[in-house]
Legacy VTK file of the C-alpha trace (Angstrom):
# vtk DataFile Version 3.0
C-alpha trace
ASCII
DATASET POLYDATA
POINTS 603 float
52.914 74.219 115.631
53.144 75.394 112.068
55.906 77.536 110.630
55.616 78.967 107.168
57.682 81.188 104.913
55.062 83.900 105.101
55.168 83.940 108.892
58.836 83.721 109.727
59.312 87.453 110.048
61.356 87.053 106.888
61.769 90.327 105.095
63.743 91.063 102.001
62.865 94.715 102.413
65.348 97.401 103.367
67.229 96.967 106.581
67.920 99.503 108.283
114.112 118.271 94.106
113.380 118.332 97.631
114.605 118.305 101.181
117.672 116.133 101.872
119.318 115.245 105.171
120.836 118.687 105.433
117.585 120.518 104.714
117.099 123.125 107.388
113.334 122.795 107.082
113.320 119.208 108.290
111.347 119.059 111.520
113.154 118.052 114.674
111.698 115.418 116.938
111.263 116.326 120.596
111.530 113.615 123.269
108.830 110.985 123.187
105.857 111.399 125.491
102.690 109.457 126.127
100.657 111.418 123.602
101.066 112.506 120.056
100.218 115.949 118.684
101.009 117.134 115.215
100.275 120.571 113.754
101.122 122.413 110.550
99.739 125.411 108.708
99.879 123.635 105.367
96.779 121.642 106.281
94.881 124.422 108.011
92.553 124.735 105.055
91.250 121.187 105.455
87.647 121.086 106.605
87.279 118.589 109.450
84.815 118.338 112.272
86.058 120.506 115.145
89.235 120.987 113.063
90.547 117.705 114.350
91.964 114.810 112.358
92.696 111.573 114.182
95.973 110.048 113.151
96.531 106.737 114.819
100.052 105.382 115.121
101.571 101.946 115.712
101.584 100.789 119.334
99.130 101.563 122.089
98.670 105.307 121.603
96.182 107.171 119.478
97.856 110.089 117.770
95.860 113.226 117.121
96.618 115.965 114.655
95.458 119.275 116.022
95.367 121.678 113.108
96.258 125.167 114.315
96.809 128.272 112.202
99.933 130.392 112.069
102.417 127.623 112.716
105.412 127.096 110.452
106.874 123.954 111.958
105.602 120.427 112.300
105.846 119.160 115.850
105.699 115.481 116.672
105.605 114.007 120.130
104.768 110.378 119.944
105.215 107.274 122.038
105.063 105.128 118.915
108.371 103.783 117.641
107.079 103.105 114.136
107.073 106.351 112.109
105.576 106.408 108.589
107.350 104.478 105.834
106.105 105.504 102.398
107.013 104.698 98.808
105.644 106.663 95.866
105.852 105.870 92.161
104.765 107.777 89.097
105.669 108.321 85.461
107.625 111.400 84.344
105.415 114.508 84.703
102.845 112.637 86.811
103.104 115.276 89.545
105.066 113.002 91.860
107.501 115.753 92.870
104.696 118.093 93.916
102.999 115.381 95.952
106.289 114.519 97.652
106.617 118.136 98.762
103.125 118.135 100.207
103.632 114.811 102.007
106.863 116.086 103.575
105.135 119.272 104.690
102.197 117.303 106.082
104.031 114.555 107.980
107.590 115.826 108.409
109.037 112.625 106.956
112.458 112.578 105.305
112.246 112.747 101.514
114.701 110.379 99.822
115.326 110.489 96.083
117.981 108.211 94.579
118.951 110.953 92.124
119.632 113.343 94.991
121.520 110.611 96.850
123.767 109.894 93.865
124.603 113.553 93.348
125.260 114.060 97.065
127.533 111.014 97.333
129.485 112.028 94.218
129.850 115.599 95.482
131.038 114.373 98.880
133.598 112.039 97.296
132.509 109.031 99.323
133.494 105.479 98.390
129.989 104.766 97.091
129.962 108.105 95.269
133.244 107.375 93.530
131.999 103.971 92.389
128.790 105.515 91.099
130.662 108.244 89.225
132.626 105.651 87.279
129.379 104.535 85.711
127.804 107.946 85.360
130.674 109.548 83.427
130.485 106.789 80.813
126.696 107.031 80.500
126.066 103.629 82.067
123.362 102.849 84.618
124.572 102.647 88.194
124.254 98.999 89.358
121.388 98.148 91.694
123.695 97.055 94.501
125.294 100.511 94.648
121.984 102.363 94.668
120.474 99.982 97.211
123.508 100.421 99.465
123.035 104.203 99.320
119.352 103.882 100.159
120.093 101.569 103.089
122.741 103.943 104.425
120.388 106.923 104.174
117.556 105.096 105.931
119.857 104.217 108.811
120.430 107.892 109.675
118.699 109.110 112.819
116.255 111.543 111.198
114.831 108.871 108.880
114.486 106.436 111.775
112.687 108.919 114.018
110.641 110.948 111.539
109.890 108.265 108.987
110.762 108.354 105.312
109.339 108.900 101.852
111.194 106.915 99.189
110.657 108.661 95.862
110.682 106.628 92.641
112.604 103.668 94.038
112.576 100.722 93.617
112.110 100.913 89.854
112.459 97.199 89.062
111.524 93.866 90.595
115.198 93.156 91.323
115.539 96.405 93.266
112.357 95.653 95.207
113.672 92.197 96.060
116.965 93.681 97.260
115.130 96.007 99.621
112.964 93.142 100.881
116.070 91.087 101.666
117.401 94.025 103.692
114.143 94.242 105.633
113.193 97.573 104.040
109.461 97.548 103.393
107.001 100.441 103.321
103.662 100.731 105.067
102.091 101.926 101.823
103.059 102.014 98.133
101.379 104.914 96.305
101.133 104.891 92.511
100.113 108.044 90.615
98.209 107.211 87.438
97.952 109.733 84.590
96.923 109.014 80.945
99.804 108.866 78.456
98.499 111.728 76.330
98.406 114.005 79.382
101.937 113.008 80.405
103.250 113.672 76.902
101.591 117.094 76.781
103.016 117.972 80.187
106.549 116.976 79.175
106.578 118.463 75.675
105.232 121.761 76.998
107.846 122.111 79.749
110.435 124.872 79.511
113.566 125.451 81.590
114.893 128.820 82.722
118.695 128.326 82.472
119.349 131.245 84.806
117.175 130.146 87.739
116.701 126.430 87.001
112.937 126.894 87.385
110.545 124.833 85.267
107.628 126.457 83.420
104.937 125.165 81.072
103.797 126.931 77.930
100.110 126.392 78.785
99.580 125.696 82.450
102.444 127.669 83.988
103.895 130.301 81.620
106.559 132.794 82.782
105.357 136.123 84.120
107.441 138.384 81.839
108.368 138.471 78.165
112.065 138.671 79.091
111.852 135.375 80.958
109.903 133.814 78.121
112.646 134.672 75.615
115.382 132.879 77.546
113.450 129.633 78.204
114.781 126.474 76.596
113.439 122.980 75.971
115.301 120.240 77.780
116.783 117.559 75.507
114.646 114.859 77.200
111.379 116.705 76.577
110.758 115.788 72.953
107.737 113.660 72.116
109.769 110.660 70.912
111.970 110.616 73.998
109.013 111.072 76.310
107.221 108.100 74.733
110.369 106.005 75.100
110.715 106.963 78.772
107.063 106.136 79.405
107.437 102.694 77.845
110.454 101.952 80.031
108.687 103.267 83.128
105.604 101.127 82.543
107.609 97.966 82.039
109.703 98.510 85.158
106.872 99.800 87.348
104.691 96.803 86.615
107.412 94.393 87.671
108.360 96.395 90.773
104.763 96.731 91.964
104.318 92.956 92.248
106.269 93.041 95.510
103.795 95.510 97.014
100.416 94.358 95.692
98.804 94.089 99.106
99.832 97.622 100.143
99.645 99.315 96.733
97.179 102.189 96.432
96.515 103.760 93.040
95.657 107.456 92.863
94.269 109.333 89.862
96.923 111.999 89.216
95.021 113.697 86.404
93.326 116.146 88.769
94.295 119.379 90.519
97.195 118.850 92.877
95.068 119.744 95.912
92.518 117.057 95.043
95.231 114.458 94.459
96.872 115.303 97.758
93.526 115.120 99.548
93.200 111.496 98.482
96.811 110.722 99.395
96.304 112.297 102.800
93.260 110.096 103.353
95.307 107.031 102.413
98.044 107.981 104.858
95.504 108.494 107.620
94.057 105.059 106.911
97.554 103.601 106.946
98.055 104.916 110.478
94.659 103.539 111.510
95.629 100.100 110.244
98.914 100.217 112.147
97.112 100.945 115.388
94.598 98.170 114.746
97.420 95.743 114.043
99.262 96.777 117.203
96.161 96.405 119.330
95.437 92.996 117.885
98.949 91.700 118.430
99.100 93.115 121.955
95.756 91.653 122.885
94.238 95.066 123.519
90.988 94.507 121.652
88.054 94.832 124.010
86.455 91.580 125.000
82.869 91.005 124.096
80.011 89.207 125.788
79.882 85.485 125.119
76.574 85.752 123.294
77.829 88.649 121.144
80.884 86.926 119.716
82.267 87.555 116.205
80.788 85.586 113.367
83.658 83.291 112.454
82.634 79.689 112.911
85.275 78.825 115.479
84.430 81.871 117.625
80.669 82.073 117.137
78.950 81.315 120.442
75.312 81.846 119.729
72.466 84.160 118.821
72.088 87.291 120.995
69.054 87.247 123.244
66.198 89.694 123.911
65.758 90.425 120.210
62.165 91.536 120.739
63.309 94.338 123.045
63.083 97.539 120.997
65.111 99.586 120.433
67.928 97.084 120.181
70.905 97.687 122.410
74.123 98.970 120.896
75.727 95.596 121.619
73.063 93.702 119.652
73.401 96.027 116.681
77.174 95.695 116.763
76.867 91.920 116.847
74.866 91.898 113.622
77.031 94.563 111.960
80.121 92.455 112.665
78.389 89.235 111.644
77.313 90.675 108.283
80.642 92.400 107.635
82.774 89.325 108.297
80.606 87.079 106.132
80.660 89.623 103.301
84.427 90.021 103.520
84.958 86.274 103.363
82.772 85.995 100.272
84.513 88.864 98.475
87.931 87.468 99.368
86.847 84.169 97.797
86.173 85.970 94.527
82.375 86.142 94.750
81.063 89.101 92.760
77.255 88.884 92.924
76.199 88.799 96.559
73.180 89.532 98.702
72.688 90.118 102.414
69.280 89.302 103.910
68.840 90.290 107.542
65.471 90.616 109.243
65.687 91.520 112.895
62.820 93.684 114.194
64.664 96.973 113.567
65.436 95.895 110.002
62.030 94.442 109.173
59.895 97.070 107.376
56.804 94.932 107.986
56.947 95.888 111.678
56.197 99.229 113.315
59.661 99.245 114.939
61.573 99.394 111.657
64.476 101.873 111.926
66.029 103.263 108.756
68.997 104.463 110.837
69.974 100.887 111.657
70.059 100.030 107.968
72.119 103.126 107.139
74.605 102.327 109.894
75.044 98.807 108.550
75.679 100.209 105.055
78.207 102.688 106.418
80.162 100.052 108.330
80.453 97.795 105.289
81.442 100.677 102.980
84.031 102.112 105.381
85.619 98.702 105.944
86.467 98.519 102.236
87.390 102.206 102.041
89.878 101.531 104.835
91.548 99.072 102.451
91.794 101.734 99.756
88.796 100.493 97.759
86.548 102.971 96.001
83.020 102.068 97.007
79.829 103.344 95.395
76.739 103.159 97.610
73.639 103.135 95.409
69.972 103.852 96.109
67.381 103.380 93.378
65.797 106.545 92.113
62.210 107.391 91.305
60.496 104.907 88.992
57.380 104.946 86.893
55.369 107.647 85.216
52.312 109.690 86.037
50.481 108.523 89.127
52.959 105.685 89.591
55.971 108.005 89.852
57.900 107.520 93.074
59.925 105.003 95.028
59.207 102.360 97.663
58.262 103.885 101.006
61.094 102.123 102.851
63.643 103.944 100.666
62.171 107.423 100.964
64.803 109.858 102.202
67.652 107.344 102.263
69.673 109.237 99.646
69.633 112.378 101.792
70.531 110.419 104.910
73.533 108.884 103.148
74.644 112.295 101.875
74.635 113.821 105.365
75.972 110.887 107.359
79.299 111.022 109.176
81.699 109.062 106.945
84.701 109.009 109.266
87.628 111.138 110.313
89.505 111.080 107.031
86.826 112.453 104.709
86.114 109.116 103.031
83.013 110.420 101.280
83.728 111.719 97.777
87.248 110.304 98.061
86.720 106.586 98.570
82.953 106.474 98.981
80.454 107.968 96.557
76.667 108.003 96.634
74.888 107.031 93.425
71.801 105.481 91.892
71.142 102.063 90.393
71.817 101.772 86.677
74.482 101.052 84.106
75.385 104.726 83.704
76.343 104.908 87.391
79.282 102.528 86.915
82.576 104.381 86.535
86.005 102.984 85.756
87.421 104.105 89.097
84.780 102.214 91.128
86.062 99.048 92.816
82.779 97.737 94.202
79.107 98.581 94.636
76.759 98.357 97.616
73.071 98.589 96.700
70.623 99.661 99.386
67.503 97.476 99.406
66.810 97.339 95.654
63.191 96.354 95.139
60.347 96.263 92.701
57.403 98.583 93.166
53.821 98.424 91.953
53.858 98.641 88.181
57.632 99.043 88.029
60.578 96.670 87.975
64.127 97.453 89.118
65.546 94.336 87.426
66.431 96.024 84.112
68.397 98.826 85.806
70.022 96.325 88.117
71.015 94.052 85.240
72.510 96.990 83.320
74.554 97.899 86.387
75.908 94.408 87.000
76.761 94.040 83.299
78.721 97.306 83.409
80.410 96.324 86.692
81.849 93.180 85.135
83.967 91.262 87.644
83.700 93.935 90.338
81.662 92.939 93.426
78.029 94.049 93.608
76.456 93.544 97.044
72.694 93.829 97.568
71.582 94.661 101.106
68.081 93.336 101.802
66.818 93.146 98.212
63.213 92.457 97.224
63.416 91.140 93.687
60.229 89.123 93.509
57.605 90.396 91.085
55.109 92.935 92.371
51.728 92.908 90.676
50.840 95.697 88.294
47.292 96.956 87.821
47.037 95.095 84.512
48.815 91.993 85.708
51.335 92.285 82.852
54.320 92.501 85.146
53.444 89.143 86.632
53.742 87.290 83.348
55.959 88.961 80.728
59.585 87.891 81.186
58.925 86.521 84.636
61.164 83.488 84.243
64.092 85.642 83.145
63.619 88.018 86.064
63.506 85.175 88.563
66.579 83.613 86.990
68.496 86.897 87.251
67.385 87.481 90.854
68.594 83.978 91.758
72.047 84.706 90.294
72.985 86.624 93.461
74.549 84.319 96.009
73.578 84.763 99.632
76.569 85.594 101.820
74.502 86.343 104.928
70.995 85.397 105.994
69.267 85.933 109.331
65.603 85.895 110.248
63.572 85.155 113.330
61.044 82.302 113.380
57.568 82.736 114.880
54.315 80.799 115.150
52.362 81.101 111.926
50.461 84.390 111.769
52.269 85.987 114.735
55.389 87.920 115.561
55.498 86.901 119.214
56.923 84.961 120.888
60.131 84.227 119.031
60.367 80.490 118.406
63.873 80.453 116.962
66.135 81.796 114.246
67.632 80.860 110.895
71.193 82.037 110.284
73.778 81.601 107.521
77.154 83.333 107.354
79.319 82.535 104.332
80.849 79.995 103.778
79.054 78.015 106.481
75.698 76.206 106.165
72.262 77.435 107.230
71.730 76.902 110.953
68.321 76.445 112.590
68.096 77.588 116.224
65.368 77.124 118.819
64.821 79.738 121.512
64.685 78.142 124.980
63.400 79.900 128.106
65.514 79.238 131.166
65.117 80.961 134.519
62.767 83.986 134.541
64.123 86.719 132.317
66.758 84.491 130.738
66.842 82.665 127.430
69.232 81.056 125.021
69.312 79.694 121.462
70.019 76.015 120.838
71.045 74.782 117.386
68.724 72.109 116.050
70.066 71.338 112.587
72.041 72.609 109.612
71.263 72.730 105.892
73.541 73.230 102.923
70.736 75.128 101.151
68.088 77.412 102.557
65.461 75.175 104.229
61.810 75.367 103.218
58.924 75.652 105.725
58.437 71.883 105.983
62.111 71.348 106.768
61.980 74.045 109.439
58.927 72.458 111.062
60.545 69.035 110.950
63.619 70.435 112.708
61.495 71.795 115.561
59.517 68.550 115.785
62.697 66.463 115.607
61.419 64.562 112.587
63.771 62.807 110.165
64.393 64.668 106.962
62.377 63.763 103.901
63.816 63.454 100.439
62.597 66.278 98.222
60.342 65.490 95.329
62.098 67.307 92.519
59.569 66.361 89.874
56.391 68.027 88.692
54.696 71.028 90.207
55.908 70.325 93.753
59.514 70.446 92.682
58.846 73.756 90.936
57.159 75.231 94.042
60.020 74.101 96.304
62.495 75.744 93.944
60.589 79.036 94.185
60.440 78.859 97.970
64.181 78.328 98.144
LINES 2 605
16 0 1 2 3 4 5 6 7 8 9 10 11 12 13 14 15
587 16 17 18 19 20 21 22 23 24 25 26 27 28 29 30 31 32 33 34 35 36 37 38 39 40 41 42 43 44 45 46 47 48 49 50 51 52 53 54 55 56 57 58 59 60 61 62 63 64 65 66 67 68 69 70 71 72 73 74 75 76 77 78 79 80 81 82 83 84 85 86 87 88 89 90 91 92 93 94 95 96 97 98 99 100 101 102 103 104 105 106 107 108 109 110 111 112 113 114 115 116 117 118 119 120 121 122 123 124 125 126 127 128 129 130 131 132 133 134 135 136 137 138 139 140 141 142 143 144 145 146 147 148 149 150 151 152 153 154 155 156 157 158 159 160 161 162 163 164 165 166 167 168 169 170 171 172 173 174 175 176 177 178 179 180 181 182 183 184 185 186 187 188 189 190 191 192 193 194 195 196 197 198 199 200 201 202 203 204 205 206 207 208 209 210 211 212 213 214 215 216 217 218 219 220 221 222 223 224 225 226 227 228 229 230 231 232 233 234 235 236 237 238 239 240 241 242 243 244 245 246 247 248 249 250 251 252 253 254 255 256 257 258 259 260 261 262 263 264 265 266 267 268 269 270 271 272 273 274 275 276 277 278 279 280 281 282 283 284 285 286 287 288 289 290 291 292 293 294 295 296 297 298 299 300 301 302 303 304 305 306 307 308 309 310 311 312 313 314 315 316 317 318 319 320 321 322 323 324 325 326 327 328 329 330 331 332 333 334 335 336 337 338 339 340 341 342 343 344 345 346 347 348 349 350 351 352 353 354 355 356 357 358 359 360 361 362 363 364 365 366 367 368 369 370 371 372 373 374 375 376 377 378 379 380 381 382 383 384 385 386 387 388 389 390 391 392 393 394 395 396 397 398 399 400 401 402 403 404 405 406 407 408 409 410 411 412 413 414 415 416 417 418 419 420 421 422 423 424 425 426 427 428 429 430 431 432 433 434 435 436 437 438 439 440 441 442 443 444 445 446 447 448 449 450 451 452 453 454 455 456 457 458 459 460 461 462 463 464 465 466 467 468 469 470 471 472 473 474 475 476 477 478 479 480 481 482 483 484 485 486 487 488 489 490 491 492 493 494 495 496 497 498 499 500 501 502 503 504 505 506 507 508 509 510 511 512 513 514 515 516 517 518 519 520 521 522 523 524 525 526 527 528 529 530 531 532 533 534 535 536 537 538 539 540 541 542 543 544 545 546 547 548 549 550 551 552 553 554 555 556 557 558 559 560 561 562 563 564 565 566 567 568 569 570 571 572 573 574 575 576 577 578 579 580 581 582 583 584 585 586 587 588 589 590 591 592 593 594 595 596 597 598 599 600 601 602
């Protein structure tokens, strides 16, 4: 038996001010039932498949928002006892007030602003209000313990407990955040609106107040409708450029310290866009938040569906073996899901460990373009699952497909990538409109990297005859900096040009760059040399574990299993694979001369 790298079915080609407690508009909560329906006209303009948005809630139920026109109230019937808990932060004039209104209208949560609370307590003459007024009349800041006590008291009221709450602009400092943590008050999500300083200053300096109505206008973006109104507008004392800059400096200092308590649930939103666009992203974040709560509840309650023993997740302690019948095409849904999960978990572990230049190499029959059963849909589904997993965590993911290369008769792209851009554009990217919000489709190149991108997934980047993708790929990784770049089934070895120039000029540099990507997942089937049947075994690696060599063993008719033969810290070469199957002792590698160089290339 002879196994070689060229006959292992190895392919690096593509695989497939606002409402308070007394606000009459606050929605009432009917008795809990076993289902959850939520409707409101404010979101009737949202385009969703079948006009349905899934909103999952904590516990065992799946909540659904049925968007129906001509309804003025938000109705919630839900068996879940964990309503939304939201904090939002933003600099003066960041649009935070507008977004709070929209969130309240969307979810029916109770809006809580510490400024409103202070004024209400003072007006009511409560003990807390009287203490606060002693500070306010002398121009001093109200101590944290007083404000925190007011917040705690407000959150303990029935409507906040049942409907959920939106805490606006509080906590402002690390000490306030710590006080809330000690009281057990923690949000599900911490939203931060980000707007450039120059935009904030222009918004503030251009604001005008109508002293008769209390309404706020802006000289450019929202002027009054009549000349009479324009004449009576005044500038608020706080809205001078110097004072605005001072307020911004204070906000930044405090916000940075406060946000440290919520790093793992903090989601930053670009507020320098139309309010509808900003709210669309916030709404997606809130939908994801509910999804995560339901996943967490299912996990803790042991409700996750069990899987077949040979389709176990890819963590080392749970991994139970390679799935069987891999030459049966098309692959079953269970086999595809096994590999999707295996790749996803390995990739997540690598990214969590701070790896930024990664590659996934998976060559099962449906993801091997050298076979006639290659399915581009399988590759696209794998890409989608990886991208959505990070979008669910609030990451902005750019999925990139290389464009046309070359000139004249060489213009075009590799056959395996033809049409993939269109497929990605028209794919279903989930219930919460992740595409164009958290997931964008792009090309490969330095100009594709934008500041807002958190990570990049590159679909089967590869060289073509007479053309090399390396330069565009290098420009992209340079621009990405420390952000993760993940290659899915790359082919970065040189492809011969008609003149042979591509094989020689700069070859060592190209190979060095290609080798800079660390493998986080590797799977390929092993065959007899020159064949693709029967399957002799498999080679698998899932970060951070070693390469594992498996032998396929026939058992009773129609049954088979994979037995592990050996492990390797580095990818084994053909001789090492053959030795594993023949149960030969390992040989020390000759790292000198031409043989050492060839072994390095093979690895």
